[in-house]
MARLOKE-303652 format. One record per residue (C-alpha): x, y, z. Coordinates in steps of 0.02 Angstrom, whole numbers, plus 32768, in hexadecimal, padded with zeros to 4 digits. Layout:
# residues N
+------+------+------+
:   px :   py :   pz :
+------+------+------+
:    X :    Y :    Z :
...
+------+------+------+
***
This chain:
# residues 239
+------+------+------+
:   px :   py :   pz :
+------+------+------+
: 5651 : 7DAF : 7D35 :
: 56FD : 7D6A : 7D7D :
: 56F2 : 7CDF : 7DEC :
: 571C : 7D5C : 7E85 :
: 566E : 7DDB : 7E4D :
: 5623 : 7D41 : 7E56 :
: 561D : 7D1B : 7F14 :
: 5610 : 7DDF : 7F39 :
: 5569 : 7DE5 : 7EEF :
: 5533 : 7D20 : 7F62 :
: 5589 : 7D52 : 7FFA :
: 552B : 7E14 : 7FDE :
: 547D : 7DB4 : 7FAA :
: 549E : 7D4C : 805E :
: 54A0 : 7DE2 : 80A9 :
: 5414 : 7E37 : 8067 :
: 53A8 : 7DE1 : 8001 :
: 5322 : 7E80 : 8006 :
: 53AF : 7EEF : 7FC3 :
: 5425 : 7E88 : 7F47 :
: 53D9 : 7E3D : 7EB0 :
: 53EF : 7D63 : 7E99 :
: 547D : 7D52 : 7E4C :
: 54A8 : 7D1B : 7D99 :
: 5496 : 7C5E : 7D82 :
: 5441 : 7C40 : 7E1F :
: 5394 : 7BFD : 7E36 :
: 531D : 7C5F : 7E9C :
: 52FC : 7BA7 : 7F07 :
: 53A6 : 7B92 : 7F3C :
: 53E6 : 7C35 : 7F60 :
: 534A : 7C3A : 7FCF :
: 5398 : 7BA3 : 8030 :
: 5452 : 7BEF : 8047 :
: 53EB : 7C8D : 807D :
: 538B : 7C49 : 80F9 :
: 541C : 7BC2 : 813D :
: 5474 : 7C5E : 815B :
: 541F : 7CD5 : 81A7 :
: 53C6 : 7C2E : 8213 :
: 54A7 : 7C01 : 8240 :
: 54C8 : 7CB7 : 8274 :
: 5423 : 7CE5 : 82EE :
: 5424 : 7C32 : 8326 :
: 54D2 : 7C70 : 837C :
: 54A5 : 7D19 : 83B2 :
: 53F2 : 7CEA : 8404 :
: 5466 : 7C53 : 8467 :
: 54E0 : 7CDC : 849E :
: 5485 : 7D50 : 84B6 :
: 53DC : 7D09 : 851A :
: 53A3 : 7DAC : 8580 :
: 53C4 : 7E20 : 84F3 :
: 5357 : 7DC4 : 847B :
: 52E0 : 7DAB : 84F0 :
: 52B4 : 7E72 : 84E5 :
: 52A2 : 7E7F : 8443 :
: 5212 : 7E39 : 83CB :
: 5221 : 7DAF : 8347 :
: 5211 : 7E40 : 82D4 :
: 5293 : 7EA4 : 831B :
: 530B : 7E27 : 8357 :
: 5313 : 7DF5 : 829B :
: 532B : 7EA4 : 8266 :
: 539F : 7EA7 : 82D3 :
: 541D : 7E07 : 82A5 :
: 53F3 : 7E41 : 81E6 :
: 5436 : 7EE4 : 820F :
: 54D5 : 7EAD : 8253 :
: 54E4 : 7E20 : 81AB :
: 54BD : 7EB7 : 814E :
: 5542 : 7F41 : 81A4 :
: 55CE : 7EB0 : 81E9 :
: 5662 : 7E71 : 819C :
: 568E : 7DFB : 820A :
: 575E : 7DE6 : 8233 :
: 5778 : 7D2A : 825A :
: 5723 : 7C92 : 8211 :
: 56E9 : 7C58 : 82BA :
: 5649 : 7C42 : 82FB :
: 5672 : 7C5B : 83C8 :
: 56A2 : 7D05 : 8389 :
: 55FB : 7D28 : 8351 :
: 55DF : 7D85 : 83E6 :
: 566B : 7DE5 : 83FB :
: 5657 : 7E24 : 8343 :
: 559E : 7E45 : 8360 :
: 55BA : 7EB6 : 8401 :
: 5667 : 7F0A : 83AF :
: 55C9 : 7F57 : 8319 :
: 5554 : 7F71 : 83AA :
: 55D8 : 7FF0 : 83F1 :
: 5615 : 802E : 8349 :
: 55A6 : 800D : 82A3 :
: 5511 : 7FF3 : 82CD :
: 5473 : 8077 : 82A5 :
: 540F : 8091 : 8357 :
: 533D : 8069 : 8337 :
: 52B5 : 8094 : 8387 :
: 529B : 8005 : 83C0 :
: 5339 : 7FB7 : 8421 :
: 5358 : 7FCE : 84CC :
: 53C8 : 805C : 84FD :
: 5426 : 7FE6 : 854D :
: 543D : 7F76 : 84CB :
: 5502 : 7F8E : 84C3 :
: 5531 : 7F69 : 8571 :
: 54B9 : 7EE5 : 857B :
: 5519 : 7E7E : 84EF :
: 55BB : 7E9A : 8540 :
: 5578 : 7E4F : 85D6 :
: 5531 : 7DB2 : 858F :
: 55C6 : 7DBC : 8516 :
: 5651 : 7DB8 : 85BA :
: 55F6 : 7D07 : 85FA :
: 5638 : 7CB9 : 8538 :
: 56E2 : 7CFE : 853A :
: 5706 : 7CD7 : 85E9 :
: 56C1 : 7C27 : 85D3 :
: 5731 : 7BFE : 8513 :
: 57D3 : 7C66 : 856A :
: 5862 : 7BF8 : 8537 :
: 58AD : 7C58 : 85E1 :
: 58FB : 7BF1 : 8678 :
: 58FB : 7C31 : 873A :
: 5985 : 7C79 : 8771 :
: 59D3 : 7C4A : 880F :
: 59F9 : 7CFE : 8855 :
: 59B5 : 7DA3 : 881F :
: 590F : 7DD5 : 87D8 :
: 589F : 7D5A : 875B :
: 58B4 : 7D76 : 86AF :
: 57ED : 7D23 : 86AC :
: 57B6 : 7DA5 : 8734 :
: 5767 : 7E2F : 86E5 :
: 572A : 7EE3 : 872F :
: 56AB : 7F2A : 86E1 :
: 5659 : 7FCC : 8700 :
: 55A4 : 8005 : 8697 :
: 553E : 8088 : 8691 :
: 54A9 : 8011 : 866E :
: 5479 : 7F86 : 870B :
: 5481 : 7EFA : 8689 :
: 5480 : 7E81 : 8704 :
: 53D4 : 7EB1 : 874A :
: 5392 : 7EC5 : 8688 :
: 52F1 : 7E43 : 863B :
: 523E : 7E2C : 8621 :
: 5231 : 7E71 : 86D8 :
: 529A : 7EF8 : 86BC :
: 52B5 : 7F86 : 864B :
: 52F0 : 800B : 8684 :
: 52DD : 80BD : 861E :
: 536A : 811D : 8663 :
: 540C : 80F0 : 86BD :
: 5420 : 8106 : 876E :
: 5485 : 816C : 87CB :
: 5511 : 8103 : 87D4 :
: 5586 : 809A : 8775 :
: 556E : 7FDA : 8782 :
: 5635 : 7F7E : 87B1 :
: 5609 : 7EC7 : 87A2 :
: 5695 : 7E43 : 87AC :
: 56A1 : 7DAB : 8718 :
: 5710 : 7D2A : 8730 :
: 573A : 7C75 : 8714 :
: 574A : 7C0E : 879C :
: 57CE : 7B80 : 87A6 :
: 573B : 7B13 : 879E :
: 5723 : 7B6F : 86F5 :
: 569B : 7BA1 : 8729 :
: 5663 : 7C56 : 86EB :
: 5619 : 7CC8 : 8789 :
: 55DA : 7D83 : 87AA :
: 55E9 : 7DF5 : 8845 :
: 55AD : 7EAE : 883D :
: 5644 : 7EFF : 8889 :
: 5650 : 7F9E : 88F5 :
: 569F : 804E : 88AB :
: 5743 : 801E : 8930 :
: 5728 : 7F71 : 88FB :
: 5734 : 7FAC : 8840 :
: 57BA : 8019 : 8845 :
: 582A : 7FA5 : 88A0 :
: 5814 : 7F13 : 8812 :
: 5828 : 7F95 : 87A4 :
: 58E7 : 7FC3 : 87EC :
: 58FB : 7F09 : 8819 :
: 58E5 : 7ECC : 874D :
: 5950 : 7F69 : 8746 :
: 59E6 : 7EEA : 8795 :
: 59FC : 7F58 : 8823 :
: 5A1F : 7EFF : 88D1 :
: 5994 : 7F18 : 893D :
: 59FD : 7FAA : 89C4 :
: 5A0B : 8010 : 8939 :
: 5958 : 7FF8 : 88F6 :
: 5908 : 800E : 89AF :
: 597B : 80BA : 89AF :
: 594E : 80FC : 8919 :
: 5895 : 80D3 : 8947 :
: 58AD : 8116 : 89FB :
: 58DE : 81D3 : 8983 :
: 586C : 81DE : 892A :
: 5806 : 81C0 : 899C :
: 583D : 825C : 8A09 :
: 5836 : 81C0 : 8A8F :
: 58A7 : 8185 : 8B00 :
: 58E7 : 80D3 : 8B06 :
: 58C4 : 80A1 : 8BB6 :
: 58C1 : 7FE4 : 8BF6 :
: 5811 : 7FD7 : 8BC2 :
: 5818 : 8001 : 8B10 :
: 58AF : 7F87 : 8AF0 :
: 583F : 7F12 : 8B55 :
: 57A2 : 7F28 : 8AEA :
: 5823 : 7F13 : 8A54 :
: 586C : 7E84 : 8A9A :
: 57C7 : 7E26 : 8AB9 :
: 57AC : 7E60 : 89EF :
: 5838 : 7E12 : 89BB :
: 5833 : 7D6B : 8A11 :
: 577A : 7D54 : 89D9 :
: 57B4 : 7D67 : 891F :
: 5843 : 7CEF : 8950 :
: 57D0 : 7C75 : 897B :
: 576C : 7C94 : 88E6 :
: 5800 : 7CA4 : 8864 :
: 580A : 7D26 : 8843 :
: 58AB : 7D77 : 8893 :
: 5931 : 7D09 : 88B5 :
: 598D : 7D40 : 8952 :
: 5A04 : 7CF3 : 89C4 :
: 59CC : 7CDF : 8A7F :
: 59D1 : 7D7C : 8B01 :
: 598E : 7E0B : 8B1B :
: 59AF : 7EBD : 8AE2 :
: 59EE : 7F49 : 8B2E :
: 59A2 : 7F98 : 8BBD :
+------+------+------+
***
């Protein structure tokens, strides 16, 4: 057996000790230590990174989910802080849904991952324009409300629009957005100027952009400016 094959056998056993045989020449007791250490490390990162998702499972169900992840996913990076992103990616593409899985598991996990992703991002705040640390988010499920006391069985009629951002004090914050504010945020994030974005939104909605329309938008942009979301020079939008 080649050294490479021995490594593969060892890794396969660690990932799925109930499926793969004990590698040749490795004592069962020593192998059990490696297996438990590997599982506990990954499980610990997932439990701390997805605390709400973890609470929705009993211990057996959560361990089953973690072992499915270990068995069915091949991480593309060796860095532990990226395990959360890998987990969300696996839930989106690769996870076979179990009967005990909440129907909102993927969206809830993504919502929880966003906070850590913004905390760890090396990106700096800009001097002008939309902050790359401000992410408009849309979910089918009301993920910000889900927990032990609220586990919806069916999604609401309207999607949940949120904004997650990291401000100048490096605090990650969340707010709920109206459909209008969400569509405006998407356009500003794509690089549109406020005037052009508002013109397009008015056309989409079939409304005339009167003074009240621009006043509301101006107040929204000013609030975003104060919150380190959108950086714009002084002055109001044209009426």
